[in-house]
Every structure is written in structure tokens, then in C-alpha cells.
PDB file of N, H, CA, C and O in Angstrom:
ATOM      1  N   MET A   1      -8.951  22.800  31.360  1.00  0.00           N
ATOM      2  CA  MET A   1      -7.702  22.289  32.094  1.00  0.00           C
ATOM      3  C   MET A   1      -8.010  22.011  33.536  1.00  0.00           C
ATOM      4  O   MET A   1      -8.608  22.819  34.246  1.00  0.00           O
ATOM      5  N   ALA A   2      -7.569  20.803  33.958  1.00  0.00           N
ATOM      6  H   ALA A   2      -7.083  20.147  33.381  1.00  0.00           H
ATOM      7  CA  ALA A   2      -7.627  20.422  35.183  1.00  0.00           C
ATOM      8  C   ALA A   2      -6.432  20.888  36.325  1.00  0.00           C
ATOM      9  O   ALA A   2      -6.634  21.127  37.516  1.00  0.00           O
ATOM     10  N   ASN A   3      -5.318  20.934  35.702  1.00  0.00           N
ATOM     11  H   ASN A   3      -5.154  20.739  34.735  1.00  0.00           H
ATOM     12  CA  ASN A   3      -4.118  21.231  36.437  1.00  0.00           C
ATOM     13  C   ASN A   3      -3.040  21.764  35.806  1.00  0.00           C
ATOM     14  O   ASN A   3      -2.665  21.213  34.771  1.00  0.00           O
ATOM     15  N   LEU A   4      -2.390  22.841  36.260  1.00  0.00           N
ATOM     16  H   LEU A   4      -2.695  23.289  37.101  1.00  0.00           H
ATOM     17  CA  LEU A   4      -1.061  23.285  35.749  1.00  0.00           C
ATOM     18  C   LEU A   4      -0.002  23.153  36.896  1.00  0.00           C
ATOM     19  O   LEU A   4       0.216  23.820  37.908  1.00  0.00           O
ATOM     20  N   GLY A   5       0.558  22.067  36.366  1.00  0.00           N
ATOM     21  H   GLY A   5       0.382  21.526  35.544  1.00  0.00           H
ATOM     22  CA  GLY A   5       1.660  21.343  37.396  1.00  0.00           C
ATOM     23  C   GLY A   5       3.202  22.269  37.026  1.00  0.00           C
ATOM     24  O   GLY A   5       3.397  23.295  36.373  1.00  0.00           O
ATOM     25  N   GLU A   6       3.954  21.515  37.649  1.00  0.00           N
ATOM     26  H   GLU A   6       3.796  20.682  38.179  1.00  0.00           H
ATOM     27  CA  GLU A   6       5.375  22.315  37.652  1.00  0.00           C
ATOM     28  C   GLU A   6       6.024  21.803  36.340  1.00  0.00           C
ATOM     29  O   GLU A   6       7.049  22.368  35.959  1.00  0.00           O
ATOM     30  N   SER A   7       5.453  20.669  35.540  1.00  0.00           N
ATOM     31  H   SER A   7       4.620  20.210  35.849  1.00  0.00           H
ATOM     32  CA  SER A   7       6.251  20.330  34.261  1.00  0.00           C
ATOM     33  C   SER A   7       5.065  19.675  33.376  1.00  0.00           C
ATOM     34  O   SER A   7       5.303  18.767  32.579  1.00  0.00           O
ATOM     35  N   ILE A   8       3.810  20.189  33.571  1.00  0.00           N
ATOM     36  H   ILE A   8       3.618  20.927  34.218  1.00  0.00           H
ATOM     37  CA  ILE A   8       2.872  19.428  33.015  1.00  0.00           C
ATOM     38  C   ILE A   8       1.436  20.345  32.919  1.00  0.00           C
ATOM     39  O   ILE A   8       1.119  21.088  33.848  1.00  0.00           O
ATOM     40  N   VAL A   9       0.804  20.241  31.987  1.00  0.00           N
ATOM     41  H   VAL A   9       1.061  19.638  31.232  1.00  0.00           H
ATOM     42  CA  VAL A   9      -0.553  20.722  31.599  1.00  0.00           C
ATOM     43  C   VAL A   9      -1.549  19.583  31.595  1.00  0.00           C
ATOM     44  O   VAL A   9      -1.548  18.790  30.653  1.00  0.00           O
ATOM     45  N   ASP A  10      -2.554  19.439  32.786  1.00  0.00           N
ATOM     46  H   ASP A  10      -2.554  20.083  33.551  1.00  0.00           H
ATOM     47  CA  ASP A  10      -3.107  18.222  32.964  1.00  0.00           C
ATOM     48  C   ASP A  10      -4.508  18.502  32.497  1.00  0.00           C
ATOM     49  O   ASP A  10      -5.175  19.352  33.088  1.00  0.00           O
ATOM     50  N   PHE A  11      -5.059  17.751  31.335  1.00  0.00           N
ATOM     51  H   PHE A  11      -4.517  17.061  30.855  1.00  0.00           H
ATOM     52  CA  PHE A  11      -6.375  17.999  30.896  1.00  0.00           C
ATOM     53  C   PHE A  11      -7.320  16.643  31.290  1.00  0.00           C
ATOM     54  O   PHE A  11      -6.930  15.480  31.397  1.00  0.00           O
ATOM     55  N   VAL A  12      -8.419  17.074  31.435  1.00  0.00           N
ATOM     56  H   VAL A  12      -8.735  18.019  31.348  1.00  0.00           H
ATOM     57  CA  VAL A  12      -9.408  15.843  31.656  1.00  0.00           C
ATOM     58  C   VAL A  12     -10.413  15.829  30.700  1.00  0.00           C
ATOM     59  O   VAL A  12     -11.049  16.857  30.464  1.00  0.00           O
ATOM     60  N   VAL A  13     -10.661  14.636  30.040  1.00  0.00           N
ATOM     61  H   VAL A  13     -10.145  13.802  30.232  1.00  0.00           H
ATOM     62  CA  VAL A  13     -11.608  14.430  29.053  1.00  0.00           C
ATOM     63  C   VAL A  13     -12.592  13.292  29.662  1.00  0.00           C
ATOM     64  O   VAL A  13     -12.202  12.252  30.191  1.00  0.00           O
ATOM     65  N   TRP A  14     -13.797  13.644  29.506  1.00  0.00           N
ATOM     66  H   TRP A  14     -14.115  14.489  29.076  1.00  0.00           H
ATOM     67  CA  TRP A  14     -14.906  12.794  29.685  1.00  0.00           C
ATOM     68  C   TRP A  14     -15.665  12.449  28.736  1.00  0.00           C
ATOM     69  O   TRP A  14     -16.535  13.219  28.330  1.00  0.00           O
ATOM     70  N   PRO A  15     -15.484  11.275  28.227  1.00  0.00           N
ATOM     71  CA  PRO A  15     -16.137  10.850  27.077  1.00  0.00           C
ATOM     72  C   PRO A  15     -17.762  10.441  27.391  1.00  0.00           C
ATOM     73  O   PRO A  15     -18.022   9.858  28.443  1.00  0.00           O
ATOM     74  N   TRP A  16     -18.650  10.717  26.593  1.00  0.00           N
ATOM     75  H   TRP A  16     -18.439  11.191  25.738  1.00  0.00           H
ATOM     76  CA  TRP A  16     -20.186  10.403  26.641  1.00  0.00           C
ATOM     77  C   TRP A  16     -20.355   9.210  25.670  1.00  0.00           C
ATOM     78  O   TRP A  16     -20.603   9.208  24.465  1.00  0.00           O
ATOM     79  N   VAL A  17     -20.084   7.876  26.814  1.00  0.00           N
ATOM     80  H   VAL A  17     -19.882   7.877  27.793  1.00  0.00           H
ATOM     81  CA  VAL A  17     -20.313   6.745  26.059  1.00  0.00           C
ATOM     82  C   VAL A  17     -21.024   5.736  27.059  1.00  0.00           C
ATOM     83  O   VAL A  17     -21.250   5.820  28.267  1.00  0.00           O
ATOM     84  N   ILE A  18     -21.288   4.775  26.140  1.00  0.00           N
ATOM     85  H   ILE A  18     -21.105   4.707  25.160  1.00  0.00           H
ATOM     86  CA  ILE A  18     -22.179   3.544  27.040  1.00  0.00           C
ATOM     87  C   ILE A  18     -21.287   3.016  28.182  1.00  0.00           C
ATOM     88  O   ILE A  18     -20.124   2.806  27.837  1.00  0.00           O
ATOM     89  N   ASN A  19     -21.556   2.784  29.338  1.00  0.00           N
ATOM     90  H   ASN A  19     -22.501   2.954  29.619  1.00  0.00           H
ATOM     91  CA  ASN A  19     -20.799   2.457  30.420  1.00  0.00           C
ATOM     92  C   ASN A  19     -19.957   1.299  29.885  1.00  0.00           C
ATOM     93  O   ASN A  19     -18.744   1.455  30.025  1.00  0.00           O
ATOM     94  N   SER A  20     -20.395   0.072  29.252  1.00  0.00           N
ATOM     95  H   SER A  20     -21.380  -0.055  29.138  1.00  0.00           H
ATOM     96  CA  SER A  20     -19.733  -1.040  28.949  1.00  0.00           C
ATOM     97  C   SER A  20     -18.349  -0.649  27.881  1.00  0.00           C
ATOM     98  O   SER A  20     -17.313  -1.307  27.989  1.00  0.00           O
ATOM     99  N   ASP A  21     -18.456   0.378  26.954  1.00  0.00           N
ATOM    100  H   ASP A  21     -19.297   0.912  26.866  1.00  0.00           H
ATOM    101  CA  ASP A  21     -17.478   0.808  26.191  1.00  0.00           C
ATOM    102  C   ASP A  21     -16.484   1.974  26.985  1.00  0.00           C
ATOM    103  O   ASP A  21     -15.588   2.477  26.308  1.00  0.00           O
ATOM    104  N   TYR A  22     -16.602   2.294  28.061  1.00  0.00           N
ATOM    105  H   TYR A  22     -17.330   1.885  28.612  1.00  0.00           H
ATOM    106  CA  TYR A  22     -15.917   3.329  28.757  1.00  0.00           C
ATOM    107  C   TYR A  22     -14.304   2.922  28.666  1.00  0.00           C
ATOM    108  O   TYR A  22     -13.461   3.639  28.126  1.00  0.00           O
ATOM    109  N   SER A  23     -14.078   1.852  29.189  1.00  0.00           N
ATOM    110  H   SER A  23     -14.763   1.269  29.627  1.00  0.00           H
ATOM    111  CA  SER A  23     -12.639   1.405  29.346  1.00  0.00           C
ATOM    112  C   SER A  23     -11.990   1.302  27.873  1.00  0.00           C
ATOM    113  O   SER A  23     -10.853   1.730  27.676  1.00  0.00           O
ATOM    114  N   ASP A  24     -12.651   0.798  26.992  1.00  0.00           N
ATOM    115  H   ASP A  24     -13.575   0.450  27.153  1.00  0.00           H
ATOM    116  CA  ASP A  24     -12.103   0.818  25.341  1.00  0.00           C
ATOM    117  C   ASP A  24     -11.767   2.225  24.977  1.00  0.00           C
ATOM    118  O   ASP A  24     -10.679   2.605  24.546  1.00  0.00           O
ATOM    119  N   VAL A  25     -12.891   3.003  25.212  1.00  0.00           N
ATOM    120  H   VAL A  25     -13.775   2.694  25.562  1.00  0.00           H
ATOM    121  CA  VAL A  25     -12.993   4.494  24.602  1.00  0.00           C
ATOM    122  C   VAL A  25     -11.729   5.281  25.248  1.00  0.00           C
ATOM    123  O   VAL A  25     -11.074   6.060  24.555  1.00  0.00           O
ATOM    124  N   THR A  26     -11.398   5.019  26.718  1.00  0.00           N
ATOM    125  H   THR A  26     -11.930   4.386  27.280  1.00  0.00           H
ATOM    126  CA  THR A  26     -10.350   5.512  27.312  1.00  0.00           C
ATOM    127  C   THR A  26      -8.982   5.163  26.937  1.00  0.00           C
ATOM    128  O   THR A  26      -7.987   5.882  26.852  1.00  0.00           O
ATOM    129  N   PHE A  27      -9.134   3.909  26.730  1.00  0.00           N
ATOM    130  H   PHE A  27      -9.942   3.324  26.799  1.00  0.00           H
ATOM    131  CA  PHE A  27      -7.849   3.376  26.349  1.00  0.00           C
ATOM    132  C   PHE A  27      -7.377   3.896  24.949  1.00  0.00           C
ATOM    133  O   PHE A  27      -6.279   4.413  24.746  1.00  0.00           O
ATOM    134  N   ASN A  28      -8.463   3.667  23.903  1.00  0.00           N
ATOM    135  H   ASN A  28      -9.355   3.246  24.068  1.00  0.00           H
ATOM    136  CA  ASN A  28      -8.167   4.069  22.539  1.00  0.00           C
ATOM    137  C   ASN A  28      -7.689   5.644  22.507  1.00  0.00           C
ATOM    138  O   ASN A  28      -6.727   6.064  21.864  1.00  0.00           O
ATOM    139  N   PHE A  29      -8.496   6.364  23.274  1.00  0.00           N
ATOM    140  H   PHE A  29      -9.277   6.023  23.797  1.00  0.00           H
ATOM    141  CA  PHE A  29      -8.221   7.831  23.084  1.00  0.00           C
ATOM    142  C   PHE A  29      -6.755   7.994  23.476  1.00  0.00           C
ATOM    143  O   PHE A  29      -5.938   8.501  22.707  1.00  0.00           O
ATOM    144  N   THR A  30      -6.419   7.509  24.804  1.00  0.00           N
ATOM    145  H   THR A  30      -7.083   7.096  25.428  1.00  0.00           H
ATOM    146  CA  THR A  30      -5.266   7.766  25.199  1.00  0.00           C
ATOM    147  C   THR A  30      -4.119   7.326  24.379  1.00  0.00           C
ATOM    148  O   THR A  30      -3.039   7.915  24.346  1.00  0.00           O
ATOM    149  N   LYS A  31      -4.463   6.079  23.611  1.00  0.00           N
ATOM    150  H   LYS A  31      -5.340   5.600  23.639  1.00  0.00           H
ATOM    151  CA  LYS A  31      -3.504   5.634  22.532  1.00  0.00           C
ATOM    152  C   LYS A  31      -3.303   6.673  21.570  1.00  0.00           C
ATOM    153  O   LYS A  31      -2.200   7.123  21.260  1.00  0.00           O
ATOM    154  N   ALA A  32      -4.542   7.084  21.051  1.00  0.00           N
ATOM    155  H   ALA A  32      -5.438   6.719  21.302  1.00  0.00           H
ATOM    156  CA  ALA A  32      -4.662   7.896  19.904  1.00  0.00           C
ATOM    157  C   ALA A  32      -3.763   9.234  20.143  1.00  0.00           C
ATOM    158  O   ALA A  32      -2.957   9.714  19.346  1.00  0.00           O
ATOM    159  N   VAL A  33      -4.086   9.695  21.380  1.00  0.00           N
ATOM    160  H   VAL A  33      -4.740   9.306  22.028  1.00  0.00           H
ATOM    161  CA  VAL A  33      -3.332  11.179  21.775  1.00  0.00           C
ATOM    162  C   VAL A  33      -1.809  10.616  21.742  1.00  0.00           C
ATOM    163  O   VAL A  33      -1.090  11.271  20.987  1.00  0.00           O
ATOM    164  N   LYS A  34      -1.214   9.609  22.360  1.00  0.00           N
ATOM    165  H   LYS A  34      -1.799   9.077  22.972  1.00  0.00           H
ATOM    166  CA  LYS A  34       0.061   9.398  22.517  1.00  0.00           C
ATOM    167  C   LYS A  34       0.809   9.215  21.257  1.00  0.00           C
ATOM    168  O   LYS A  34       1.984   9.517  21.047  1.00  0.00           O
ATOM    169  N   GLU A  35      -0.194   8.578  20.301  1.00  0.00           N
ATOM    170  H   GLU A  35      -1.148   8.332  20.471  1.00  0.00           H
ATOM    171  CA  GLU A  35       0.458   8.409  18.961  1.00  0.00           C
ATOM    172  C   GLU A  35       0.781   9.506  18.209  1.00  0.00           C
ATOM    173  O   GLU A  35       1.798   9.592  17.520  1.00  0.00           O
ATOM    174  N   ALA A  36      -0.231  10.512  18.348  1.00  0.00           N
ATOM    175  H   ALA A  36      -1.058  10.442  18.908  1.00  0.00           H
ATOM    176  CA  ALA A  36      -0.199  12.077  17.739  1.00  0.00           C
ATOM    177  C   ALA A  36       0.928  12.782  18.324  1.00  0.00           C
ATOM    178  O   ALA A  36       1.688  13.360  17.547  1.00  0.00           O
ATOM    179  N   PHE A  37       1.157  12.826  19.578  1.00  0.00           N
ATOM    180  H   PHE A  37       0.539  12.356  20.210  1.00  0.00           H
ATOM    181  CA  PHE A  37       2.148  13.499  20.113  1.00  0.00           C
ATOM    182  C   PHE A  37       3.760  12.667  19.783  1.00  0.00           C
ATOM    183  O   PHE A  37       4.822  13.290  19.802  1.00  0.00           O
ATOM    184  N   ASP A  38       3.686  11.588  19.572  1.00  0.00           N
ATOM    185  H   ASP A  38       2.824  11.082  19.556  1.00  0.00           H
ATOM    186  CA  ASP A  38       4.994  11.016  18.930  1.00  0.00           C
ATOM    187  C   ASP A  38       5.150  11.118  17.468  1.00  0.00           C
ATOM    188  O   ASP A  38       6.242  10.868  16.959  1.00  0.00           O
ATOM    189  N   ALA A  39       4.162  11.459  16.776  1.00  0.00           N
ATOM    190  H   ALA A  39       3.274  11.662  17.190  1.00  0.00           H
ATOM    191  CA  ALA A  39       3.941  11.794  15.226  1.00  0.00           C
ATOM    192  C   ALA A  39       4.770  13.343  14.991  1.00  0.00           C
ATOM    193  O   ALA A  39       5.491  13.656  14.043  1.00  0.00           O
ATOM    194  N   GLU A  40       4.402  14.140  16.160  1.00  0.00           N
ATOM    195  H   GLU A  40       3.817  13.886  16.930  1.00  0.00           H
ATOM    196  CA  GLU A  40       4.727  15.643  15.882  1.00  0.00           C
ATOM    197  C   GLU A  40       5.740  15.695  16.857  1.00  0.00           C
ATOM    198  O   GLU A  40       5.997  16.865  17.141  1.00  0.00           O
ATOM    199  N   GLU A  41       6.525  14.738  17.582  1.00  0.00           N
ATOM    200  H   GLU A  41       6.317  13.788  17.351  1.00  0.00           H
ATOM    201  CA  GLU A  41       7.583  14.656  18.356  1.00  0.00           C
ATOM    202  C   GLU A  41       7.317  15.523  19.512  1.00  0.00           C
ATOM    203  O   GLU A  41       8.156  16.387  19.767  1.00  0.00           O
ATOM    204  N   ILE A  42       6.390  15.430  20.162  1.00  0.00           N
ATOM    205  H   ILE A  42       5.708  14.728  19.955  1.00  0.00           H
ATOM    206  CA  ILE A  42       5.913  16.284  21.428  1.00  0.00           C
ATOM    207  C   ILE A  42       6.393  14.974  22.577  1.00  0.00           C
ATOM    208  O   ILE A  42       6.019  13.807  22.461  1.00  0.00           O
ATOM    209  N   GLY A  43       7.166  15.425  23.516  1.00  0.00           N
ATOM    210  H   GLY A  43       7.469  16.373  23.610  1.00  0.00           H
ATOM    211  CA  GLY A  43       7.470  14.718  24.555  1.00  0.00           C
ATOM    212  C   GLY A  43       6.509  15.026  25.819  1.00  0.00           C
ATOM    213  O   GLY A  43       5.869  16.050  26.058  1.00  0.00           O
ATOM    214  N   ILE A  44       6.602  13.841  26.542  1.00  0.00           N
ATOM    215  H   ILE A  44       7.121  13.009  26.347  1.00  0.00           H
ATOM    216  CA  ILE A  44       5.846  13.843  27.857  1.00  0.00           C
ATOM    217  C   ILE A  44       6.613  14.217  28.938  1.00  0.00           C
ATOM    218  O   ILE A  44       7.412  13.383  29.363  1.00  0.00           O
ATOM    219  N   PRO A  45       6.523  15.572  29.612  1.00  0.00           N
ATOM    220  CA  PRO A  45       7.512  15.714  30.570  1.00  0.00           C
ATOM    221  C   PRO A  45       7.272  15.020  31.908  1.00  0.00           C
ATOM    222  O   PRO A  45       6.185  14.510  32.178  1.00  0.00           O
ATOM    223  N   PHE A  46       8.215  15.016  32.656  1.00  0.00           N
ATOM    224  H   PHE A  46       9.098  15.430  32.436  1.00  0.00           H
ATOM    225  CA  PHE A  46       8.386  14.308  33.918  1.00  0.00           C
ATOM    226  C   PHE A  46       9.273  14.965  34.801  1.00  0.00           C
ATOM    227  O   PHE A  46      10.357  15.424  34.442  1.00  0.00           O
ATOM    228  N   PRO A  47       8.719  15.028  36.230  1.00  0.00           N
ATOM    229  CA  PRO A  47       9.462  15.879  37.183  1.00  0.00           C
ATOM    230  C   PRO A  47      10.910  15.069  37.172  1.00  0.00           C
ATOM    231  O   PRO A  47      11.094  13.868  36.970  1.00  0.00           O
ATOM    232  N   GLN A  48      11.942  16.179  37.472  1.00  0.00           N
ATOM    233  H   GLN A  48      11.793  17.154  37.636  1.00  0.00           H
ATOM    234  CA  GLN A  48      13.384  15.461  37.772  1.00  0.00           C
ATOM    235  C   GLN A  48      14.065  16.158  38.528  1.00  0.00           C
ATOM    236  O   GLN A  48      14.193  17.373  38.376  1.00  0.00           O
ATOM    237  N   ARG A  49      14.622  15.462  39.487  1.00  0.00           N
ATOM    238  H   ARG A  49      14.519  14.474  39.610  1.00  0.00           H
ATOM    239  CA  ARG A  49      15.247  15.946  40.784  1.00  0.00           C
ATOM    240  C   ARG A  49      16.816  15.681  40.526  1.00  0.00           C
ATOM    241  O   ARG A  49      16.950  14.618  39.920  1.00  0.00           O
ATOM    242  N   ASP A  50      17.806  16.192  40.743  1.00  0.00           N
ATOM    243  H   ASP A  50      17.697  17.056  41.235  1.00  0.00           H
ATOM    244  CA  ASP A  50      19.190  15.754  40.724  1.00  0.00           C
ATOM    245  C   ASP A  50      19.444  15.827  42.134  1.00  0.00           C
ATOM    246  O   ASP A  50      19.069  16.812  42.769  1.00  0.00           O
ATOM    247  N   ARG A  51      20.104  14.781  42.732  1.00  0.00           N
ATOM    248  H   ARG A  51      20.409  13.981  42.216  1.00  0.00           H
ATOM    249  CA  ARG A  51      20.642  14.577  43.964  1.00  0.00           C
ATOM    250  C   ARG A  51      22.119  14.619  43.896  1.00  0.00           C
ATOM    251  O   ARG A  51      22.765  14.180  42.945  1.00  0.00           O
ATOM    252  N   TYR A  52      22.602  15.149  44.913  1.00  0.00           N
ATOM    253  H   TYR A  52      22.077  15.506  45.686  1.00  0.00           H
ATOM    254  CA  TYR A  52      23.964  15.125  45.269  1.00  0.00           C
ATOM    255  C   TYR A  52      24.548  14.806  46.690  1.00  0.00           C
ATOM    256  O   TYR A  52      24.071  15.321  47.700  1.00  0.00           O
ATOM    257  N   VAL A  53      25.557  13.970  46.717  1.00  0.00           N
ATOM    258  H   VAL A  53      25.944  13.551  45.896  1.00  0.00           H
ATOM    259  CA  VAL A  53      25.740  13.244  48.024  1.00  0.00           C
ATOM    260  C   VAL A  53      27.329  13.750  48.261  1.00  0.00           C
ATOM    261  O   VAL A  53      28.261  13.486  47.501  1.00  0.00           O
ATOM    262  N   PHE A  54      27.389  14.335  49.179  1.00  0.00           N
ATOM    263  H   PHE A  54      26.632  14.550  49.796  1.00  0.00           H
ATOM    264  CA  PHE A  54      28.754  14.939  49.882  1.00  0.00           C
ATOM    265  C   PHE A  54      29.332  14.109  50.873  1.00  0.00           C
ATOM    266  O   PHE A  54      28.553  13.791  51.772  1.00  0.00           O
ATOM    267  N   ARG A  55      30.537  13.652  50.956  1.00  0.00           N
ATOM    268  H   ARG A  55      31.170  13.910  50.226  1.00  0.00           H
ATOM    269  CA  ARG A  55      30.703  12.995  52.195  1.00  0.00           C
ATOM    270  C   ARG A  55      32.069  13.551  52.874  1.00  0.00           C
ATOM    271  O   ARG A  55      33.086  13.807  52.230  1.00  0.00           O
ATOM    272  N   ALA A  56      31.932  13.694  54.255  1.00  0.00           N
ATOM    273  H   ALA A  56      31.106  13.486  54.779  1.00  0.00           H
ATOM    274  CA  ALA A  56      32.942  14.514  54.896  1.00  0.00           C
ATOM    275  C   ALA A  56      34.166  13.692  54.487  1.00  0.00           C
ATOM    276  O   ALA A  56      34.129  12.586  53.948  1.00  0.00           O
ATOM    277  N   ALA A  57      35.343  14.449  54.846  1.00  0.00           N
ATOM    278  H   ALA A  57      35.373  15.348  55.283  1.00  0.00           H
ATOM    279  CA  ALA A  57      36.457  13.972  54.594  1.00  0.00           C
ATOM    280  C   ALA A  57      36.799  12.818  56.044  1.00  0.00           C
ATOM    281  O   ALA A  57      36.317  12.989  57.164  1.00  0.00           O
ATOM    282  N   PRO A  58      37.567  11.871  55.722  1.00  0.00           N
ATOM    283  CA  PRO A  58      37.846  11.179  57.081  1.00  0.00           C
ATOM    284  C   PRO A  58      38.832  11.868  57.925  1.00  0.00           C
ATOM    285  O   PRO A  58      39.874  12.362  57.494  1.00  0.00           O
ATOM    286  N   VAL A  59      38.399  11.873  59.307  1.00  0.00           N
ATOM    287  H   VAL A  59      37.552  11.471  59.657  1.00  0.00           H
ATOM    288  CA  VAL A  59      39.389  12.446  60.422  1.00  0.00           C
ATOM    289  C   VAL A  59      40.361  11.873  60.832  1.00  0.00           C
ATOM    290  O   VAL A  59      41.067  12.394  61.695  1.00  0.00           O
TER     291      VAL A  59
END
């Protein structure tokens, strides 16, 4: 585990591949993980902030 954030658990995976294959492997691995999460209905969290704006009453 690389990081435990406010709404994430951040993992780092370093594949052992030929340099010329690195981009394809990284993309395909990320795609496969996302598809597996979707199949299991696992959502990817994102930070969310609610902002409230209050205006002073006119004088």
C-alpha cells in the first residue's frame, strides 16, 4: 500500500516487463482492474466538499 488517504487506499503496482511493453501493460492492467471493480459493483471514491454561500441581508 502506498497511501491511505481521506477516501482512498492507493496501491502501487510495478510490473516487470520489457520497456517497450510498459505502456500497454500499464493501460491493460488498469483497464482490467476497473472492469473487475465494475463487475463487482465497487465504486471508486472521490473527495467531495459541500460549499454553502450565505449572503448578508441588504441594509
